[in-house]
VOBA-1610 file (N, C-alpha, C; in pm, whole numbers, padded with zeros to 5 digits, always signed):
BEGIN
Met-00507+00119-01325Met-00615+00109-01227Met-00751+00088-01294Ser-00772+00155-01408Ser-00900+00139-01477Ser-00918-00004-01527Val-00806-00067-01571Val-00815-00207-01615Val-00852-00297-01498Leu-00792-00271-01382Leu-00822-00350-01264Leu-00969-00337-01225Leu-01021-00214-01226Leu-01160-00193-01191Leu-01254-00256-01293Gln-01218-00243-01422Gln-01303-00302-01526Gln-01308-00454-01514Glu-01194-00516-01492Glu-01192-00661-01477Glu-01260-00704-01348Gly-01252-00618-01245Gly-01325-00648-01122Gly-01474-00651-01144Val-01526-00555-01221Val-01669-00554-01253Val-01706-00677-01335Asn-01625-00707-01437Asn-01653-00825-01519Asn-01651-00953-01435Gly-01555-00960-01342Gly-01546-01078-01257Gly-01664-01091-01163Leu-01714-00979-01111Leu-01831-00984-01023Leu-01955-01030-01099Val-01968-00984-01224Val-02083-01026-01305Val-02077-01176-01332Gln-01959-01222-01374Gln-01943-01364-01402Gln-01957-01446-01275Gly-01898-01398-01166Gly-01905-01470-01040Gly-02045-01475-00983Ser-02126-01372-01008Ser-02264-01373-00960Ser-02344-01486-01024Val-02320-01510-01152Val-02389-01621-01220Val-02337-01755-01167Tyr-02204-01765-01148Tyr-02150-01887-01087Tyr-02218-01914-00954Ala-02231-01809-00872Ala-02289-01824-00739Ala-02433-01870-00747Leu-02509-01815-00842Leu-02650-01851-00855Leu-02665-01999-00892Ile-02579-02046-00982Ile-02584-02188-01019Ile-02534-02275-00904Ala-02428-02229-00837Ala-02370-02306-00727Ala-02469-02327-00613Leu-02562-02233-00595Leu-02661-02249-00490Leu-02744-02375-00510Gly-02773-02409-00635Gly-02848-02532-00662Gly-02770-02655-00620Tyr-02640-02657-00649Tyr-02557-02770-00606Tyr-02553-02780-00454Thr-02529-02667-00390Thr-02504-02669-00245Thr-02631-02697-00166Met-02748-02652-00214Met-02872-02683-00143Met-02900-02833-00143Val-02885-02896-00258Val-02913-03039-00268Val-02811-03119-00187Tyr-02684-03082-00199Tyr-02582-03156-00124Tyr-02599-03137+00026Gly-02634-03015+00066Gly-02649-02988+00208Gly-02762-03067+00271Ile-02866-03100+00193Ile-02982-03169+00248Ile-02971-03321+00234Val-02932-03370+00117Val-02932-03515+00095Val-02792-03571+00069Gly-02689-03487+00067Gly-02554-03536+00043Gly-02532-03587-00097Leu-02607-03535-00194Leu-02600-03580-00333Leu-02543-03468-00420Ile-02448-03503-00503Ile-02395-03408-00601Ile-02476-03424-00729Asn-02561-03328-00758Asn-02653-03336-00871Asn-02582-03285-00997Phe-02510-03374-01065Phe-02435-03334-01182Phe-02525-03295-01300Ala-02654-03321-01290Ala-02746-03279-01396Ala-02788-03132-01381His-02746-03066-01274His-02791-02929-01248His-02744-02834-01358Gly-02622-02850-01407Gly-02574-02765-01514Gly-02658-02776-01640Asp-02709-02895-01666Asp-02793-02913-01784Asp-02932-02855-01765Val-02977-02846-01639Val-03102-02774-01613Val-03082-02625-01647Val-02964-02572-01616Val-02931-02434-01656Val-02942-02419-01807Met-02885-02516-01879Met-02889-02511-02026Met-03031-02518-02080Ile-03113-02607-02024Ile-03252-02618-02068Ile-03325-02486-02043Gly-03303-02426-01927Gly-03366-02298-01897Gly-03323-02188-01992Ala-03194-02184-02024Ala-03143-02081-02114Ala-03202-02094-02254Leu-03198-02213-02311Leu-03246-02231-02448Leu-03398-02218-02456Thr-03468-02262-02351Thr-03613-02243-02349Thr-03649-02095-02346Ala-03578-02019-02261Ala-03604-01875-02253Ala-03577-01806-02386Ala-03468-01846-02454Ala-03436-01786-02584Ala-03544-01815-02686Ser-03593-01938-02690Ser-03698-01974-02786Ser-03828-01901-02754Leu-03865-01896-02627Leu-03987-01825-02589Leu-03977-01677-02618Leu-03861-01618-02591Leu-03844-01475-02616Leu-03857-01443-02764Ala-03797-01525-02849Ala-03809-01503-02993Ala-03954-01513-03039Ala-04028-01612-02985Ala-04168-01629-03024Ala-04254-01513-02974Leu-04231-01468-02852Leu-04312-01361-02795Leu-04284-01227-02861Leu-04156-01202-02894Leu-04125-01077-02964Leu-04186-01078-03104Gly-04198-01199-03163Gly-04263-01210-03293Gly-04411-01176-03288Leu-04470-01183-03170Leu-04611-01144-03152Leu-04626-00995-03122His-04514-00923-03125His-04511-00778-03104His-04559-00738-02963Leu-04525-00823-02867Leu-04552-00786-02728Leu-04451-00681-02683Pro-04484-00603-02582Pro-04384-00512-02524Pro-04262-00590-02477Val-04145-00528-02488Val-04020-00599-02456Val-04022-00650-02312Trp-04066-00565-02217Trp-04066-00609-02077Trp-04159-00726-02056Ala-04273-00727-02125Ala-04367-00838-02111Ala-04310-00966-02171Ala-04244-00954-02287Ala-04184-01071-02350Ala-04076-01132-02260Trp-03991-01048-02202Trp-03887-01098-02112Trp-03947-01163-01988Ala-04047-01100-01931Ala-04109-01155-01810Ala-04174-01290-01838Leu-04246-01300-01949Leu-04311-01426-01983Leu-04210-01535-02019Ala-04102-01497-02090Ala-03999-01595-02125Ala-03930-01647-02000Ala-03896-01557-01909Ala-03831-01598-01784Ala-03924-01687-01702Thr-04054-01650-01695Thr-04150-01729-01618Thr-04168-01868-01679Gly-04179-01874-01811Gly-04193-02003-01877Gly-04073-02093-01855Ala-03952-02036-01865Ala-03831-02115-01843Ala-03823-02163-01698Met-03861-02075-01604Met-03860-02115-01463Met-03957-02229-01436Leu-04078-02218-01489Leu-04178-02322-01465Leu-04133-02457-01524Leu-04077-02453-01644Leu-04029-02577-01705Leu-03917-02639-01623Cys-03821-02556-01580Cys-03708-02607-01503Cys-03752-02656-01365Met-03849-02588-01305Met-03900-02635-01176Met-03966-02772-01191Ala-04045-02789-01296Ala-04106-02920-01322Ala-03999-03025-01352Leu-03895-02984-01424Leu-03785-03076-01455Leu-03711-03116-01329Gly-03682-03018-01242Gly-03613-03049-01117Gly-03694-03144-01030Trp-03826-03119-01021Trp-03912-03207-00942Trp-03912-03348-01001Ser-03921-03359-01133Ser-03926-03490-01198Ser-03795-03566-01178Ile-03682-03494-01189Ile-03552-03560-01170Ile-03541-03618-01029Glu-03581-03538-00931Glu-03573-03587-00792Glu-03668-03703-00770Arg-03790-03691-00822Arg-03893-03794-00796Arg-03862-03924-00868Leu-03815-03918-00992Leu-03800-04039-01072Leu-03660-04098-01067Ala-03557-04012-01055Ala-03420-04061-01065Ala-03350-04075-00931Tyr-03372-03980-00839Tyr-03294-03979-00716Tyr-03367-04037-00595Arg-03498-04014-00585Arg-03569-04061-00465Arg-03563-04213-00448Pro-03578-04291-00556Pro-03568-04437-00537Pro-03430-04484-00491Leu-03329-04400-00510Leu-03192-04439-00475Leu-03142-04369-00349Arg-03234-04311-00272Arg-03191-04228-00160Arg-03112-04309-00056Arg-03147-04435-00037Arg-03077-04518+00061Arg-02983-04619-00006Ala-02958-04599-00134Ala-02866-04687-00206Ala-02722-04644-00178Pro-02623-04729-00209Pro-02483-04686-00196Pro-02457-04557-00274Arg-02363-04475-00226Arg-02342-04342-00283Arg-02307-04344-00431Leu-02247-04452-00478Leu-02207-04458-00619Leu-02328-04463-00712Ala-02438-04523-00668Ala-02556-04539-00754Ala-02618-04405-00791Pro-02650-04314-00696Pro-02705-04185-00738Pro-02606-04100-00815Leu-02476-04117-00790Leu-02377-04042-00866Leu-02380-04082-01012Ile-02383-04211-01039Ile-02390-04259-01178Ile-02522-04217-01241Thr-02630-04222-01161Thr-02760-04179-01212Thr-02758-04032-01251Ala-02693-03948-01170Ala-02684-03805-01200Ala-02612-03782-01332Ile-02504-03857-01355Ile-02433-03844-01483Ile-02522-03889-01598Gly-02598-03998-01576Gly-02689-04045-01680Gly-02798-03944-01711Val-02854-03879-01608Val-02956-03777-01630Val-02896-03659-01707Ser-02772-03623-01676Ser-02706-03515-01748Ser-02694-03546-01897Ile-02650-03668-01928Ile-02637-03708-02069Ile-02773-03710-02137Leu-02875-03757-02065Leu-03010-03760-02122Leu-03059-03619-02156Leu-03040-03524-02065Leu-03084-03387-02091Leu-03008-03325-02208Gln-02879-03352-02218Gln-02802-03300-02331Gln-02856-03353-02464Asn-02889-03480-02468Asn-02939-03538-02592Asn-03079-03489-02625Ile-03161-03466-02524Ile-03292-03407-02549Ile-03276-03268-02608Ala-03182-03190-02553Ala-03158-03056-02606Ala-03108-03061-02750Leu-03025-03160-02782Leu-02977-03174-02920Leu-03093-03206-03015Leu-03187-03287-02969Leu-03302-03318-03053Leu-03393-03198-03074Val-03408-03116-02971Val-03500-03002-02979Val-03436-02883-03049Trp-03313-02849-03011Trp-03250-02725-03060Trp-03136-02749-03160Gly-03093-02874-03177Gly-02984-02901-03270Gly-02848-02874-03208Arg-02745-02889-03290Arg-02608-02875-03243Arg-02555-02732-03253Gly-02623-02648-03325Gly-02574-02512-03343Gly-02602-02424-03223Phe-02552-02301-03232Phe-02573-02204-03126Phe-02711-02139-03140Ile-02774-02113-03026Ile-02902-02044-03021Ile-02875-01903-02971Ala-02911-01804-03052Ala-02884-01665-03016Ala-03005-01606-02944Leu-02977-01525-02845Leu-03084-01453-02775Leu-03123-01332-02859Pro-03250-01313-02891Pro-03290-01199-02975Pro-03250-01066-02912Gln-03199-00976-02993Gln-03165-00841-02947Gln-03293-00760-02940Ser-03334-00727-02818Ser-03462-00658-02801Ser-03449-00520-02738Phe-03326-00482-02699Phe-03307-00350-02638Phe-03162-00310-02656Ser-03136-00182-02639Ser-03000-00131-02651Ser-02918-00170-02529Asn-02797-00218-02554Asn-02707-00255-02444Asn-02584-00164-02444His-02607-00037-02477His-02496+00059-02482His-02439+00079-02342Pro-02307+00067-02326Pro-02250+00072-02191Pro-02254+00212-02130Trp-02261+00214-01998Trp-02246+00338-01922Trp-02101+00349-01877Leu-02052+00470-01866Leu-01915+00494-01823Leu-01915+00557-01684Phe-01840+00495-01593Phe-01823+00548-01459Phe-01674+00554-01428Gly-01615+00670-01447Gly-01473+00685-01418Gly-01385+00594-01502Gly-01421+00574-01626Gly-01342+00488-01714Gly-01382+00342-01711Val-01476+00306-01626Val-01524+00167-01618Val-01655+00155-01695Arg-01661+00058-01784Arg-01779+00038-01868Arg-01869-00067-01803Ile-01996-00032-01783Ile-02095-00124-01730Ile-02217-00119-01820Thr-02255-00233-01875Thr-02372-00237-01963Thr-02499-00255-01880Pro-02614-00218-01937Pro-02740-00244-01865Pro-02759-00391-01829Val-02714-00483-01915Val-02727-00625-01885Val-02643-00662-01763Gln-02519-00612-01758Gln-02434-00640-01642Gln-02493-00585-01513Ala-02544-00463-01520Ala-02606-00404-01402Ala-02729-00486-01359Gly-02807-00530-01457Gly-02923-00612-01426Gly-02885-00745-01363Ile-02778-00808-01415Ile-02732-00935-01360Ile-02688-00917-01215Leu-02610-00814-01189Leu-02563-00790-01052Leu-02679-00765-00956Gly-02773-00681-00998Gly-02885-00649-00911Gly-02976-00768-00888Leu-03009-00841-00996Leu-03099-00954-00983Leu-03035-01068-00903Cys-02907-01095-00928Cys-02839-01200-00852Cys-02834-01165-00704Ala-02802-01039-00673Ala-02796-00999-00533Ala-02933-01016-00467Gly-03039-00977-00536Gly-03173-00991-00481Gly-03212-01136-00460Leu-03182-01221-00558Leu-03218-01363-00547Leu-03140-01431-00436Met-03010-01400-00425Met-02930-01463-00321Met-02974-01418-00182Leu-03007-01291-00168Leu-03057-01242-00040Leu-03192-01305-00008Gly-03278-01317-00109Gly-03408-01381-00088Gly-03394-01526-00047Leu-03301-01599-00109Leu-03280-01739-00071Leu-03228-01750+00071Leu-03136-01662+00107Leu-03083-01664+00243Leu-03194-01640+00345Met-03283-01544+00316Met-03395-01518+00407Met-03489-01639+00414Leu-03510-01703+00298Leu-03596-01822+00295Leu-03540-01932+00384Val-03409-01957+00373Val-03347-02065+00448Val-03344-02034+00597Gln-03321-01907+00631Gln-03301-01871+00772Gln-03431-01842+00847Arg-03535-01792+00777Arg-03649-01737+00849Arg-03785-01798+00815Ser-03791-01884+00716Ser-03921-01941+00679Ser-03935-02082+00737Ser-04059-02129+00741Ser-04083-02266+00790Ser-04021-02370+00697Leu-04024-02342+00566Leu-03959-02434+00472Leu-03809-02437+00497Gly-03749-02321+00523Gly-03607-02317+00551Gly-03572-02394+00677Arg-03656-02382+00780Arg-03632-02458+00903Arg-03643-02608+00876Ser-03738-02646+00792Ser-03751-02787+00756Ser-03627-02836+00681Met-03576-02752+00590Met-03456-02790+00516Met-03338-02810+00610Arg-03322-02719+00704Arg-03210-02730+00797Arg-03225-02852+00888Ala-03349-02883+00924Ala-03372-03001+01007Ala-03342-03129+00931Val-03386-03137+00806Val-03360-03256+00725Val-03210-03270+00700Ala-03142-03159+00677Ala-02997-03163+00656Ala-02925-03214+00781Gln-02978-03180+00898Gln-02916-03223+01023Gln-02939-03372+01047Asn-03064-03417+01035Asn-03097-03558+01058Asn-03234-03585+00998Ala-03238-03651+00884Ala-03365-03672+00814Ala-03460-03760+00894Asp-03409-03863+00960Asp-03496-03953+01035Asp-03557-03881+01155Ala-03477-03802+01225Ala-03530-03726+01338Ala-03632-03622+01291Ala-03605-03560+01176Ala-03700-03462+01123Ala-03833-03527+01089Arg-03827-03648+01035Arg-03952-03720+01002Arg-04031-03751+01129Leu-03963-03786+01238Leu-04031-03813+01364Leu-04095-03687+01422Met-04040-03571+01388Met-04096-03444+01435Met-04210-03394+01348Gly-04252-03473+01248Gly-04365-03436+01165Gly-04331-03362+01037Ile-04204-03354+01003Ile-04163-03285+00880Ile-04175-03381+00762Asp-04234-03333+00655Asp-04246-03411+00533Asp-04111-03406+00461Val-04030-03508+00483Val-03893-03508+00431Val-03893-03510+00279Asp-03979-03592+00219Asp-03981-03601+00072Asp-04017-03466+00010Arg-04116-03398+00065Arg-04155-03268+00010Arg-04045-03165+00031Thr-03977-03171+00144Thr-03869-03076+00171Thr-03755-03094+00073Ile-03717-03218+00048Ile-03608-03244-00047Ile-03650-03203-00188Ala-03774-03235-00226Ala-03823-03195-00358Ala-03824-03043-00371Ser-03857-02972-00263Ser-03858-02826-00266Ser-03719-02770-00293Ala-03615-02834-00238Ala-03478-02790-00264Ala-03444-02804-00412Phe-03485-02915-00472Phe-03461-02934-00616Phe-03538-02830-00697Val-03662-02804-00660Val-03744-02710-00736Val-03688-02568-00726Ile-03650-02526-00606Ile-03595-02390-00589Ile-03462-02377-00663Gly-03377-02478-00651Gly-03250-02474-00723Gly-03269-02469-00873Ser-03369-02540-00924Ser-03396-02541-01068Ser-03451-02406-01115Ala-03531-02341-01032Ala-03580-02207-01067Ala-03464-02108-01077Leu-03371-02115-00981Leu-03252-02029-00988Leu-03167-02063-01111Ala-03162-02192-01147Ala-03086-02233-01264Ala-03143-02172-01392Ala-03277-02165-01401Ala-03339-02107-01520Ala-03304-01959-01533Ile-03309-01886-01421Ile-03272-01745-01425Ile-03125-01729-01461Ala-03040-01815-01404Ala-02897-01807-01436Ala-02872-01834-01584Gly-02944-01930-01641Gly-02928-01958-01783Gly-02967-01840-01870Leu-03077-01773-01835Leu-03118-01655-01910Leu-03014-01544-01897Met-02956-01530-01779Met-02851-01429-01760Met-02728-01459-01846Leu-02693-01587-01855Leu-02578-01624-01938Leu-02601-01584-02083Leu-02720-01615-02134Leu-02748-01578-02274Leu-02754-01427-02290Ala-02808-01356-02192Ala-02814-01211-02201Ala-02674-01150-02202Asn-02582-01210-02127Asn-02447-01155-02117Asn-02359-01194-02235Tyr-02375-01318-02284Tyr-02287-01368-02390Tyr-02356-01375-02526Gly-02487-01362-02530Gly-02558-01351-02657Gly-02603-01480-02718Gln-02544-01593-02681Gln-02580-01720-02742Gln-02541-01836-02652Gly-02600-01952-02680Gly-02569-02072-02604Gly-02599-02194-02687Asp-02558-02310-02637Asp-02582-02435-02710Asp-02605-02547-02610Ala-02623-02669-02664Ala-02660-02782-02580Ala-02548-02827-02488Ser-02425-02784-02513Ser-02313-02824-02428Ser-02278-02720-02322Met-02348-02609-02320Met-02313-02502-02228Met-02334-02544-02082Gly-02427-02635-02057Gly-02455-02676-01921Gly-02336-02743-01856Phe-02263-02824-01932Phe-02146-02893-01876Phe-02039-02792-01835Arg-02010-02696-01922Arg-01904-02599-01893Arg-01938-02516-01771Trp-02055-02456-01772Trp-02092-02368-01663Trp-02125-02446-01536Gly-02179-02565-01551Gly-02207-02646-01433Gly-02080-02688-01362Leu-01977-02723-01439Leu-01850-02763-01378Leu-01788-02647-01301Lys-01792-02528-01358Lys-01734-02413-01289Lys-01815-02376-01165Ala-01947-02383-01176Ala-02030-02351-01060Ala-02012-02454-00950Phe-01997-02581-00987Phe-01970-02684-00887Phe-01836-02657-00818Ser-01738-02617-00897Ser-01608-02582-00839Ser-01620-02464-00744Ala-01705-02368-00779Ala-01729-02254-00690Ala-01793-02299-00560Ala-01888-02393-00568Ala-01952-02444-00447Ala-01851-02516-00358Val-01761-02593-00420Val-01658-02663-00343Val-01561-02563-00283Leu-01526-02461-00358Leu-01433-02359-00309Leu-01489-02290-00185Gly-01616-02255-00189Gly-01675-02186-00075Gly-01710-02277+00040Gly-01727-02407+00012Gly-01769-02502+00114Gly-01904-02559+00078Ile-01907-02669+00003Ile-02032-02721-00049Ile-02124-02762+00066Gly-02251-02726+00054Gly-02346-02745+00161Gly-02372-02618+00240Asn-02293-02514+00215Asn-02307-02387+00285Asn-02354-02282+00185Val-02471-02222+00210Val-02528-02125+00116Val-02436-02004+00100Gly-02389-01950+00211Gly-02297-01837+00203Gly-02167-01874+00134Gly-02122-01998+00154Gly-02000-02043+00087Gly-02016-02050-00064Ala-02135-02091-00112Ala-02159-02095-00257Ala-02150-01955-00317Val-02205-01855-00247Val-02199-01718-00296Val-02055-01669-00297Leu-01984-01691-00186Leu-01844-01647-00177Leu-01758-01717-00281Gly-01775-01847-00296Gly-01696-01922-00393Gly-01722-01877-00535Gly-01848-01850-00568Gly-01880-01804-00703Gly-01818-01669-00735Leu-01829-01576-00641Leu-01771-01443-00663Leu-01619-01450-00674Leu-01557-01529-00587Leu-01411-01541-00591Leu-01364-01605-00722Leu-01432-01711-00765Leu-01391-01777-00889Leu-01407-01684-01008Gly-01516-01607-01011Gly-01534-01511-01120Gly-01425-01406-01121Leu-01390-01353-01004Leu-01284-01251-00996Leu-01149-01310-01035Ile-01119-01431-00989Ile-00991-01494-01022Ile-00980-01515-01172Glu-01087-01563-01235Glu-01085-01585-01380Glu-01065-01455-01455Ser-01141-01353-01417Ser-01137-01227-01489Ser-01000-01160-01475Leu-00949-01153-01353Leu-00819-01091-01330Leu-00707-01175-01391Gly-00722-01307-01386Gly-00622-01393-01448Gly-00616-01373-01598Ala-00733-01361-01663Ala-00735-01338-01807Ala-00670-01206-01844Ala-00684-01105-01757Ala-00630-00973-01787Ala-00480-00965-01763Tyr-00430-01032-01659Tyr-00292-01011-01616Tyr-00202-01133-01631Leu-00258-01247-01672Leu-00177-01368-01678Leu-00062-01354-01777Gly-00089-01292-01892Gly+00018-01272-01989Gly+00129-01185-01935Thr+00093-01079-01864Thr+00194-00989-01806Thr+00273-01059-01697Trp+00205-01133-01611Trp+00273-01201-01500Trp+00370-01309-01547Thr+00337-01374-01661Thr+00421-01484-01710Thr+00511-01441-01826Gly+00520-01312-01851Gly+00605-01264-01960Gly+00560-01309-02096Gly+00431-01326-02114Gly+00376-01369-02243Gly+00372-01518-02263Phe+00422-01595-02165Phe+00423-01741-02180Phe+00281-01798-02176Leu+00196-01744-02087Leu+00057-01785-02078Leu-00032-01666-02110Gly-00138-01692-02186Gly-00230-01585-02223Gly-00364-01601-02157Ser-00459-01519-02201Ser-00592-01520-02140Ser-00665-01652-02163Gln-00621-01729-02265Gln-00688-01858-02290Gln-00663-01959-02179Tyr-00571-01929-02088Tyr-00541-02018-01977Tyr-00610-01974-01848Glu-00711-01891-01860Glu-00777-01841-01739Glu-00840-01954-01658Asp-00893-02056-01727Asp-00953-02168-01654Asp-00847-02246-01576Val-00730-02265-01637Val-00622-02335-01568Val-00582-02258-01443Phe-00570-02127-01456Phe-00532-02044-01343Phe-00636-02052-01232Ala-00761-02046-01269Ala-00868-02051-01169Ala-00868-02184-01094Phe-00851-02296-01168Phe-00855-02425-01102Phe-00728-02452-01021Met-00617-02392-01060Met-00497-02401-00976Met-00520-02331-00842Met-00587-02216-00846Met-00619-02147-00721Met-00715-02231-00637Leu-00811-02296-00704Leu-00906-02383-00632Leu-00832-02496-00563Ile-00740-02561-00633Ile-00664-02672-00575Ile-00582-02623-00456Ala-00522-02505-00470Ala-00441-02451-00360Ala-00525-02429-00236Val-00646-02375-00252Val-00733-02351-00137Val-00774-02483-00072Leu-00809-02583-00154Leu-00856-02709-00099Leu-00743-02789-00035Val-00620-02770-00080Val-00507-02834-00013Val-00491-02778+00128Leu-00509-02646+00140Leu-00494-02581+00271Leu-00618-02598+00358Arg-00736-02602+00295Arg-00862-02618+00371Arg-00955-02708+00291Pro-00947-02839+00308Pro-01024-02932+00224Pro-01175-02912+00230Ser-01227-02856+00339Ser-01371-02837+00350Ser-01419-02711+00281Gly-01329-02634+00219Gly-01368-02508+00155Gly-01358-02392+00253Leu-01377-02273+00199Leu-01354-02153+00280Leu-01450-02141+00397Leu-01578-02172+00376Leu-01677-02159+00483Leu-01735-02293+00525Gly-01686-02402+00469Gly-01737-02533+00504Gly-01684-02581+00638Arg-01758-02670+00701Arg-01716-02726+00828Arg-01642-02857+00804Pro-01536-02884+00877Pro-01467-03012+00864Pro-01561-03129+00891Ala-01530-03244+00832Ala-01618-03361+00844Ala-01638-03401+00989Ala-01536-03392+01070Ala-01548-03430+01211Ala-01647-03339+01284Glu-01645-03210+01248Glu-01737-03116+01312Glu-01879-03140+01267Arg-01900-03175+01138Arg-02035-03203+01089Arg-02093-03327+01157Ala-02006-03424+01182Ala-02053-03546+01247Ala-02092-03520+01393
//
């Protein structure tokens, strides 16, 4: 039972980060119907920028909390500017182009960001400076580190804040209107371009925080980390129902739990034939099974209903 609870906690931590990244995918897709494959690389840029800023700020002997706050803020501002630039320069001119054109552009932007990261940070791993004790707490045999607790709390707060923004703010109403019918929203006086750009900016800010969380949890990252984590977060968005904010959260948490429990029990279930290194295969098999039974995802609406 203690192993099950421990892996459940680990899965929730991992799934919370998946969910935070998946929100960026699902917001953009829900509004403009575009799969922004460069979003994972925005996560990577945010993570490596935060690590570099944190190392520089700690070198100035700033208080740890101030260094973390400034590093997170700097990474968020850079990623927000990056998200706005990507939408303005790469995607907006292709908004009415055939669907294949923005998809290829998104892949090209992803490759461009990876190569920029290689030029700036190199091919090696970038370690997050150790600035505080991460000694685990014990609760009934379950180990929870301060970083894990912080990730769970911060992710929950950010996801709740985003949900409130979408449901209760004027910007959220504009986003929902543009997602429903952009031309009708424009006739009602909504600035469609600004609304779409806001979705990219908000998603990029969440990506920067998610990247910092990844480095805090795993200790290091590199220029290819965006592809790995972006692919899993996109899968989480599809699992929950891409375009649905609640679905992105549900899909991320489920994928994290499936991976964690699969890594712990896969060897036992298969008699040693498959080990924990096959956790990704197990998770994507579960994803395929769900999509075969419900192609729109767990909380997504069927295409006929959306139309």
